[in-house]
C-alpha positions in Angstrom: -21.5 -4.1 0.1 -24.2 -3.7 2.9 -26.1 -6.6 2.0 -22.5 -8.8 1.2 -21.7 -7.7 4.8 -25.1 -8.8 6.2 -24.7 -12.1 4.2 -21.7 -12.4 6.3 -23.2 -12.2 9.7 -22.8 -8.2 10.2 -25.4 -6.7 12.1 -26.4 -3.0 10.7 -26.2 -0.5 13.6 -27.0 2.8 11.6 -28.4 3.3 8.3 -28.9 6.4 6.7 -32.8 6.2 7.7 -31.5 7.8 10.7 -29.6 11.0 9.3 -31.9 11.7 5.9 -29.5 13.2 3.8 -30.6 13.6 0.1 -26.5 13.4 -0.9 -25.2 10.8 1.6 -26.0 7.4 2.2 -24.8 5.5 5.0 -24.6 2.0 6.9 -22.6 1.2 9.7 -22.2 -2.9 10.4 -21.2 -4.7 13.2 -20.0 -8.3 13.5 -21.8 -9.6 17.1 -18.5 -12.1 17.1 -15.9 -10.1 16.4 -16.5 -6.8 17.3 -15.4 -5.2 13.8 -17.6 -2.4 12.8 -17.9 -1.2 9.2 -19.1 2.4 7.9 -20.3 2.5 4.0 -20.8 5.6 3.0 -21.7 6.7 -0.7 -22.0 10.7 -1.6 -23.6 11.8 -4.6 -22.0 15.5 -4.7 -18.3 14.9 -4.3 -15.5 12.5 -5.2 -14.4 9.7 -4.2 -18.1 8.7 -4.0 -17.5 6.0 -2.1 -16.2 5.4 1.4 -15.3 2.2 3.7 -14.4 2.6 6.6 -13.1 -0.6 9.3 -12.6 -0.6 12.6 -11.6 -3.3 15.0 -10.7 -3.5 18.8 -7.8 -6.3 17.7 -5.3 -3.8 17.7 -4.0 -1.3 19.7 -4.2 2.4 18.6 -1.3 4.0 17.6 -0.9 8.2 17.3 
């Protein structure tokens, strides 16, 4: 997923090298013009193994 997003113009702003956890892989990518951000985590020890969170500043936050 991270590689595909980079091909779409997203830039990696945080990766698992910053965290160094053997049970968790993580990358945060952001598109420079749209501001859309994705957080991708892969966990070895829990289910679900993959978590993808997307965030945009286009919509007001409710709640």
